[in-house]
C-alpha positions as a Markdown table, in Angstrom:
| # | Residue | x | y | z |
|---|---|---|---|---|
| 1 | Met | 0.0 | 0.0 | 0.0 |
| 2 | Glu | 1.4 | 3.3 | -1.0 |
| 3 | His | 1.9 | 6.1 | 1.6 |
| 4 | Gln | -1.0 | 8.5 | 1.4 |
| 5 | Gln | -1.2 | 12.0 | 2.8 |
| 6 | Arg | -4.6 | 12.5 | 4.4 |
| 7 | Ser | -6.5 | 15.5 | 3.0 |
| 8 | Gln | -7.5 | 17.1 | 6.3 |
| 9 | Pro | -5.2 | 16.4 | 9.2 |
| 10 | Arg | -6.5 | 17.4 | 12.7 |
| 11 | Leu | -3.3 | 19.2 | 13.5 |
| 12 | Ser | -0.9 | 20.5 | 11.0 |
| 13 | Pro | 2.9 | 20.7 | 11.7 |
| 14 | Ser | 4.0 | 24.0 | 13.2 |
| 15 | Ser | 7.1 | 25.4 | 14.8 |
| 16 | Asp | 4.9 | 27.3 | 17.3 |
| 17 | Thr | 5.4 | 26.1 | 20.9 |
| 18 | Glu | 1.7 | 25.9 | 21.7 |
| 19 | Asp | 1.1 | 23.8 | 18.6 |
| 20 | Arg | 3.9 | 21.4 | 19.5 |
| 21 | Ala | 2.5 | 21.1 | 23.0 |
| 22 | Glu | -0.9 | 20.4 | 21.6 |
| 23 | Met | 0.5 | 17.8 | 19.3 |
| 24 | Ser | 2.3 | 16.0 | 22.2 |
| 25 | Arg | -0.9 | 16.1 | 24.2 |
| 26 | Leu | -2.9 | 14.5 | 21.4 |
| 27 | Leu | -0.3 | 11.8 | 20.5 |
| 28 | Ala | 1.2 | 10.7 | 23.9 |
| 29 | Pro | -1.7 | 8.6 | 25.2 |
| 30 | Arg | -1.8 | 6.6 | 21.9 |
| 31 | Leu | 1.9 | 5.8 | 21.5 |
| 32 | Ala | 2.0 | 2.7 | 23.6 |
| 33 | Tyr | -1.1 | 1.4 | 21.7 |
| 34 | Phe | 0.6 | 2.1 | 18.4 |
| 35 | Ala | 3.7 | 0.3 | 19.4 |
| 36 | Gly | 1.7 | -2.8 | 20.6 |
| 37 | Val | -0.3 | -3.0 | 17.3 |
| 38 | Ala | 2.9 | -2.5 | 15.3 |
| 39 | Arg | 4.7 | -5.2 | 17.2 |
| 40 | Thr | 1.9 | -7.8 | 16.8 |
| 41 | Glu | 0.5 | -6.6 | 13.4 |
| 42 | His | -2.8 | -7.8 | 14.6 |
| 43 | Val | -5.4 | -5.6 | 16.4 |
| 44 | Thr | -7.1 | -8.4 | 18.3 |
| 45 | Arg | -3.9 | -9.9 | 19.5 |
| 46 | Ala | -2.6 | -6.5 | 20.6 |
| 47 | Ala | -5.8 | -5.7 | 22.4 |
| 48 | Arg | -5.6 | -9.0 | 24.3 |
| 49 | Glu | -1.9 | -8.5 | 25.2 |
| 50 | Met | -2.5 | -4.9 | 26.4 |
| 51 | Gln | -5.8 | -5.9 | 28.1 |
| 52 | Val | -7.9 | -3.2 | 26.4 |
| 53 | Pro | -11.1 | -3.6 | 24.4 |
| 54 | Gln | -10.4 | -4.1 | 20.7 |
| 55 | Ser | -12.8 | -1.3 | 19.8 |
| 56 | Thr | -10.8 | 1.1 | 22.0 |
| 57 | Leu | -7.6 | 0.1 | 20.3 |
| 58 | Ser | -9.0 | 0.4 | 16.8 |
| 59 | Arg | -10.4 | 3.9 | 17.5 |
| 60 | Ala | -7.1 | 5.0 | 19.0 |
| 61 | Met | -5.2 | 4.0 | 15.9 |
| 62 | Val | -7.7 | 5.8 | 13.6 |
| 63 | Arg | -7.5 | 8.9 | 15.8 |
| 64 | Leu | -3.7 | 8.7 | 15.8 |
| 65 | Glu | -3.6 | 8.6 | 12.0 |
| 66 | Gln | -6.1 | 11.5 | 11.8 |
| 67 | Asp | -4.0 | 13.6 | 14.2 |
| 68 | Leu | -0.8 | 13.0 | 12.2 |
| 69 | Gly | -2.5 | 13.3 | 8.9 |
| 70 | Val | -0.8 | 10.1 | 7.5 |
| 71 | Asp | -1.6 | 6.4 | 7.1 |
| 72 | Leu | 0.5 | 4.4 | 9.5 |
| 73 | Phe | -1.0 | 1.0 | 8.7 |
| 74 | Ala | -2.2 | -1.0 | 5.7 |
| 75 | Arg | -5.2 | -3.0 | 6.9 |
| 76 | Arg | -6.3 | -6.4 | 5.9 |
| 77 | Gly | -9.2 | -7.3 | 8.2 |
| 78 | Arg | -7.8 | -7.3 | 11.7 |
| 79 | Thr | -4.3 | -7.9 | 10.4 |
| 80 | Val | -2.3 | -4.8 | 9.8 |
| 81 | Ser | 1.2 | -3.9 | 8.4 |
| 82 | Leu | 3.2 | -0.8 | 8.8 |
| 83 | Thr | 3.4 | 1.7 | 5.9 |
| 84 | Pro | 6.8 | 3.4 | 5.3 |
| 85 | Ala | 5.5 | 6.3 | 7.4 |
| 86 | Gly | 4.5 | 3.9 | 10.1 |
| 87 | Arg | 8.0 | 2.3 | 10.2 |
| 88 | Thr | 9.6 | 5.7 | 10.5 |
| 89 | Phe | 7.2 | 6.7 | 13.2 |
| 90 | Leu | 7.7 | 3.4 | 15.1 |
| 91 | Ala | 11.4 | 3.9 | 15.4 |
| 92 | Ser | 11.0 | 7.2 | 17.2 |
| 93 | Val | 8.1 | 5.9 | 19.3 |
| 94 | Glu | 10.1 | 3.0 | 20.6 |
| 95 | Arg | 13.0 | 5.4 | 21.5 |
| 96 | Ala | 10.5 | 7.7 | 23.3 |
| 97 | Leu | 8.8 | 4.8 | 25.2 |
| 98 | Ala | 12.2 | 3.5 | 26.2 |
| 99 | Glu | 13.2 | 6.9 | 27.6 |
| 100 | Val | 10.0 | 7.1 | 29.5 |
| 101 | Glu | 10.6 | 3.7 | 31.0 |
| 102 | Arg | 14.2 | 4.6 | 31.9 |
| 103 | Ala | 13.0 | 7.8 | 33.6 |
| 104 | Ala | 10.3 | 5.8 | 35.5 |
| 105 | Glu | 12.9 | 3.3 | 36.7 |
| 106 | Glu | 15.1 | 6.1 | 37.8 |
| 107 | Val | 12.5 | 7.8 | 39.9 |
| 108 | Arg | 11.4 | 4.5 | 41.4 |
| 109 | Ala | 15.0 | 3.7 | 42.3 |
| 110 | Asp | 15.5 | 7.1 | 43.9 |
| 111 | Ala | 12.4 | 6.5 | 46.0 |
| 112 | Asp | 13.4 | 3.0 | 47.1 |
| 113 | Pro | 13.5 | 3.0 | 51.0 |
| 114 | Ala | 16.7 | 0.9 | 51.0 |
| 115 | Thr | 18.6 | 2.3 | 48.0 |
| 116 | Gly | 17.0 | 5.6 | 47.2 |
| 117 | Lys | 18.6 | 9.0 | 46.9 |
| 118 | Val | 18.7 | 12.1 | 49.0 |
| 119 | Ala | 19.6 | 15.5 | 47.3 |
| 120 | Phe | 21.2 | 17.3 | 50.2 |
| 121 | Gly | 22.7 | 20.8 | 50.3 |
| 122 | Phe | 24.9 | 22.3 | 52.9 |
| 123 | Leu | 27.2 | 25.3 | 53.6 |
| 124 | His | 30.9 | 25.1 | 52.5 |
| 125 | Thr | 32.0 | 25.5 | 56.1 |
| 126 | Met | 30.1 | 22.2 | 57.0 |
| 127 | Gly | 31.7 | 20.1 | 54.3 |
| 128 | Trp | 35.0 | 19.4 | 55.9 |
| 129 | Glu | 33.8 | 17.5 | 59.0 |
| 130 | Thr | 30.1 | 18.0 | 59.9 |
| 131 | Val | 28.4 | 16.6 | 56.8 |
| 132 | Pro | 30.8 | 13.6 | 56.3 |
| 133 | Gly | 30.2 | 12.6 | 60.0 |
| 134 | Leu | 26.4 | 13.0 | 59.6 |
| 135 | Ile | 26.2 | 10.8 | 56.5 |
| 136 | Ser | 28.5 | 8.2 | 58.0 |
| 137 | Ala | 26.3 | 7.9 | 61.1 |
| 138 | Phe | 23.1 | 7.8 | 59.0 |
| 139 | Arg | 24.4 | 5.1 | 56.7 |
| 140 | Ala | 25.2 | 2.9 | 59.7 |
| 141 | Asp | 21.5 | 2.1 | 59.6 |
| 142 | His | 20.8 | 2.9 | 56.0 |
| 143 | Pro | 24.0 | 1.5 | 54.2 |
| 144 | Arg | 22.7 | 1.7 | 50.7 |
| 145 | Val | 21.0 | 5.1 | 50.6 |
| 146 | Arg | 22.7 | 7.3 | 48.0 |
| 147 | Phe | 23.4 | 11.1 | 48.3 |
| 148 | Ser | 23.6 | 13.9 | 45.8 |
| 149 | Leu | 25.6 | 16.5 | 47.7 |
| 150 | Val | 25.6 | 20.2 | 46.9 |
| 151 | Gln | 27.8 | 22.8 | 48.6 |
| 152 | Asn | 26.7 | 26.4 | 48.3 |
| 153 | Tyr | 25.8 | 29.5 | 50.2 |
| 154 | Gly | 22.4 | 29.8 | 51.9 |
| 155 | Glu | 20.4 | 31.8 | 49.4 |
| 156 | Ala | 21.5 | 29.7 | 46.4 |
| 157 | Met | 20.5 | 26.5 | 48.3 |
| 158 | Ile | 17.1 | 28.0 | 49.1 |
| 159 | Glu | 16.5 | 28.7 | 45.4 |
| 160 | Arg | 17.5 | 25.1 | 44.6 |
| 161 | Leu | 15.0 | 23.9 | 47.2 |
| 162 | Arg | 12.3 | 25.9 | 45.5 |
| 163 | Ala | 13.3 | 24.6 | 42.1 |
| 164 | Gly | 13.0 | 21.0 | 43.3 |
| 165 | Glu | 16.7 | 20.3 | 42.9 |
| 166 | Leu | 17.3 | 19.7 | 46.7 |
| 167 | Asp | 15.3 | 17.7 | 49.2 |
| 168 | Leu | 16.9 | 19.2 | 52.3 |
| 169 | Cys | 19.6 | 21.7 | 53.2 |
| 170 | Leu | 21.7 | 22.7 | 56.2 |
| 171 | Thr | 22.0 | 26.5 | 56.2 |
| 172 | Ser | 22.5 | 29.6 | 58.3 |
| 173 | Pro | 20.8 | 31.8 | 59.3 |
| 174 | Val | 17.7 | 29.6 | 59.7 |
| 175 | Pro | 15.4 | 30.8 | 56.9 |
| 176 | Asp | 12.0 | 32.3 | 57.6 |
| 177 | Ala | 9.8 | 32.1 | 54.5 |
| 178 | Pro | 6.1 | 31.0 | 54.1 |
| 179 | Asp | 7.0 | 28.4 | 51.5 |
| 180 | Leu | 9.7 | 26.7 | 53.6 |
| 181 | Val | 9.8 | 24.6 | 56.7 |
| 182 | Ala | 12.9 | 25.2 | 58.8 |
| 183 | Arg | 14.0 | 23.8 | 62.1 |
| 184 | Arg | 16.9 | 25.1 | 64.3 |
| 185 | Leu | 19.4 | 22.3 | 65.0 |
| 186 | Asp | 22.3 | 23.9 | 66.7 |
| 187 | Glu | 24.4 | 27.0 | 67.1 |
| 188 | Gln | 28.1 | 27.6 | 66.3 |
| 189 | Lys | 30.3 | 30.1 | 68.0 |
| 190 | Leu | 32.0 | 32.6 | 65.8 |
| 191 | Arg | 35.5 | 33.8 | 66.5 |
| 192 | Leu | 37.4 | 37.0 | 65.7 |
| 193 | Val | 40.4 | 35.7 | 63.6 |
| 194 | Val | 43.4 | 37.9 | 63.6 |
| 195 | Pro | 47.0 | 37.6 | 62.2 |
| 196 | Ala | 49.5 | 36.0 | 64.5 |
| 197 | Asp | 51.4 | 39.3 | 64.9 |
| 198 | His | 48.3 | 41.4 | 65.4 |
| 199 | Arg | 48.0 | 43.7 | 68.4 |
| 200 | Leu | 45.2 | 41.6 | 69.8 |
| 201 | Ser | 46.9 | 38.2 | 69.2 |
| 202 | Gly | 48.0 | 37.9 | 72.8 |
| 203 | Arg | 44.5 | 38.0 | 74.0 |
| 204 | Arg | 42.1 | 35.1 | 74.5 |
| 205 | Arg | 38.9 | 37.1 | 74.6 |
| 206 | Val | 37.8 | 40.3 | 73.0 |
| 207 | Arg | 34.8 | 42.6 | 72.6 |
| 208 | Leu | 34.0 | 43.0 | 69.0 |
| 209 | Ala | 34.0 | 46.8 | 69.4 |
| 210 | Glu | 37.7 | 46.6 | 69.9 |
| 211 | Ala | 38.0 | 45.7 | 66.2 |
| 212 | Ala | 36.0 | 48.7 | 65.0 |
| 213 | Asp | 39.1 | 50.3 | 63.4 |
| 214 | Glu | 40.3 | 47.1 | 61.7 |
| 215 | Thr | 40.0 | 46.1 | 58.1 |
| 216 | Phe | 37.8 | 43.1 | 57.6 |
| 217 | Val | 37.8 | 40.3 | 55.1 |
| 218 | Thr | 34.3 | 38.7 | 54.6 |
| 219 | Leu | 32.2 | 36.6 | 52.5 |
| 220 | Glu | 30.4 | 38.2 | 49.6 |
| 221 | Pro | 26.9 | 39.8 | 50.1 |
| 222 | Gly | 24.2 | 37.1 | 49.9 |
| 223 | Tyr | 26.1 | 34.7 | 52.1 |
| 224 | Gly | 24.5 | 34.1 | 55.5 |
| 225 | Leu | 27.8 | 34.5 | 57.4 |
| 226 | Arg | 28.2 | 37.9 | 55.7 |
| 227 | Arg | 24.8 | 39.0 | 56.9 |
| 228 | Ile | 25.6 | 37.8 | 60.4 |
| 229 | Thr | 29.0 | 39.6 | 60.4 |
| 230 | Asp | 27.3 | 42.9 | 59.3 |
| 231 | Asp | 24.6 | 42.5 | 62.0 |
| 232 | Leu | 27.1 | 41.7 | 64.8 |
| 233 | Cys | 29.3 | 44.7 | 63.9 |
| 234 | Arg | 26.2 | 46.9 | 63.8 |
| 235 | Glu | 25.3 | 45.7 | 67.3 |
| 236 | Ala | 28.8 | 46.4 | 68.4 |
| 237 | Gly | 28.4 | 50.0 | 67.2 |
| 238 | Phe | 30.3 | 50.1 | 63.9 |
| 239 | Lys | 30.1 | 49.3 | 60.2 |
| 240 | Pro | 33.0 | 47.0 | 59.1 |
| 241 | Arg | 35.5 | 48.4 | 56.7 |
| 242 | Val | 35.7 | 45.6 | 54.1 |
| 243 | Ala | 38.8 | 45.2 | 52.1 |
| 244 | Phe | 38.3 | 41.7 | 50.6 |
| 245 | Glu | 35.2 | 39.6 | 49.8 |
| 246 | Gly | 35.4 | 35.9 | 49.1 |
| 247 | Glu | 33.3 | 32.8 | 48.7 |
| 248 | Glu | 34.9 | 30.3 | 51.2 |
| 249 | Ala | 35.8 | 30.6 | 54.9 |
| 250 | Glu | 39.2 | 29.0 | 54.7 |
| 251 | Thr | 40.2 | 31.4 | 51.9 |
| 252 | Leu | 39.4 | 34.2 | 54.3 |
| 253 | Arg | 41.6 | 32.6 | 57.0 |
| 254 | Gly | 44.4 | 32.6 | 54.5 |
| 255 | Leu | 43.9 | 36.3 | 53.8 |
| 256 | Val | 44.0 | 36.9 | 57.6 |
| 257 | Ala | 47.2 | 34.9 | 57.9 |
| 258 | Ala | 48.7 | 37.1 | 55.1 |
| 259 | Gly | 48.0 | 40.2 | 57.2 |
| 260 | Leu | 45.2 | 41.5 | 55.0 |
| 261 | Gly | 42.6 | 42.0 | 57.7 |
| 262 | Val | 40.5 | 40.3 | 60.4 |
| 263 | Ala | 37.4 | 38.1 | 60.1 |
| 264 | Leu | 34.5 | 36.7 | 62.0 |
| 265 | Leu | 34.5 | 32.9 | 61.3 |
| 266 | Pro | 33.3 | 29.6 | 62.7 |
| 267 | Pro | 36.0 | 27.3 | 64.1 |
| 268 | Pro | 38.3 | 25.6 | 61.6 |
| 269 | Ala | 38.2 | 21.9 | 61.1 |
| 270 | Val | 42.0 | 21.9 | 61.7 |
| 271 | Pro | 44.1 | 24.7 | 63.2 |
| 272 | Arg | 45.5 | 27.2 | 60.7 |
| 273 | Pro | 49.0 | 28.5 | 61.2 |
| 274 | Gly | 49.5 | 32.2 | 61.1 |
| 275 | Val | 46.3 | 33.2 | 62.8 |
| 276 | Val | 44.9 | 33.5 | 66.3 |
| 277 | Glu | 41.2 | 32.8 | 67.0 |
| 278 | Leu | 39.7 | 35.0 | 69.8 |
| 279 | Thr | 36.5 | 34.3 | 71.7 |
| 280 | Val | 34.1 | 37.3 | 71.2 |
| 281 | Thr | 32.5 | 38.2 | 74.6 |
| 282 | Ala | 30.2 | 40.9 | 73.3 |
| 283 | Pro | 27.9 | 40.9 | 71.5 |
| 284 | Arg | 27.1 | 37.2 | 71.6 |
| 285 | Ala | 28.7 | 35.9 | 68.4 |
| 286 | Val | 27.0 | 32.8 | 67.2 |
| 287 | Arg | 25.3 | 31.6 | 64.1 |
| 288 | Glu | 22.3 | 29.3 | 64.1 |
| 289 | Ile | 22.4 | 26.2 | 61.9 |
| 290 | Gly | 19.1 | 24.7 | 60.7 |
| 291 | Val | 17.6 | 22.3 | 58.2 |
| 292 | Ala | 15.1 | 23.5 | 55.7 |
| 293 | Trp | 12.8 | 21.9 | 53.1 |
| 294 | Leu | 10.0 | 23.0 | 50.8 |
| 295 | Asp | 6.6 | 23.1 | 52.6 |
| 296 | Gly | 4.1 | 20.6 | 51.2 |
| 297 | His | 6.8 | 18.8 | 49.2 |
| 298 | Pro | 6.2 | 15.0 | 49.6 |
| 299 | Asp | 9.2 | 13.0 | 50.9 |
| 300 | Thr | 10.4 | 9.8 | 49.5 |
| 301 | Pro | 11.2 | 7.1 | 52.2 |
| 302 | Pro | 15.0 | 7.8 | 52.1 |
| 303 | Val | 14.4 | 11.6 | 52.4 |
| 304 | Ala | 12.0 | 11.1 | 55.3 |
| 305 | Ala | 14.5 | 8.8 | 57.1 |
| 306 | Phe | 17.3 | 11.3 | 56.7 |
| 307 | Lys | 15.1 | 14.2 | 57.7 |
| 308 | Lys | 14.2 | 12.3 | 60.9 |
| 309 | Phe | 17.8 | 11.6 | 61.5 |
| 310 | Leu | 18.8 | 15.2 | 61.2 |
| 311 | Leu | 16.0 | 16.4 | 63.5 |
| 312 | Ser | 17.2 | 13.8 | 66.1 |
| 313 | Lys | 20.6 | 15.7 | 66.1 |
| 314 | Arg | 19.0 | 18.9 | 67.5 |
| 315 | Gly | 21.6 | 20.4 | 69.9 |
| 316 | Asn | 24.2 | 17.8 | 69.0 |
| 317 | Leu | 24.7 | 18.5 | 65.3 |
| 318 | Leu | 28.2 | 20.0 | 65.3 |
| 319 | Pro | 31.4 | 18.2 | 66.3 |
| 320 | Thr | 32.6 | 19.2 | 69.8 |
């Protein structure tokens, strides 16, 4: 049977986005039916294998051809054979169905209670010691759960939560937004870090106001620690004079060691030579650490288990 172009297709090809979306909406429910009929070359047999009424299958194939505007089958009673257009269409349909099945298997695997995946974000300053320890402890009871780990600053992680790219994140300050759920887990003392030869380096404790005339090195605006630094300095009665802005706390420690300024930072994972870390007595210099997730977002079993584990660490999240 020669390929014939139908005279009045239901939907003509178009480059317009709305037309393409409409074409997909019309075609998608019928693709599996088409593949089944094409594989068996028999409507009755295909209907039996797919457990649908034969009449439903026959109507679906007629509508599919009408929507495309081409004949996909040459019919001989209930036996059918593919036209050249049908063979071309089948190759693409099989690839599309295989991709859908691959995606379905992937999301089922990610939701598996034993082997599923958790997309977890956290601050750079928690990546050296805190997060590895947390994951190690969690996997003692959930040894096959997988993690997709993202290190970033707080605002960027919140955006990724909202975009559905993260399930949970550890951040500071603890966010307060109507579309998020956040729980305070712990607090971390901040120290005034000064060069080893600094005028304050012989001290153990210091009031932050004593650093009012110093040059500060800080994280860039948008980072939670930068906001906390600005707020603490304001509470101490001054606005910090910022000489360098960076993206990572240990880089700031290196700048302090080089004599380029002072910084308010959480404790290091390992001592850094060339700097002295002073306890700040006033104002109270701490940052709260919390876990956040998108309100109303359903949890897969592995995400629910890890969320419960994190909440159980309230008050005992950070290494001592």
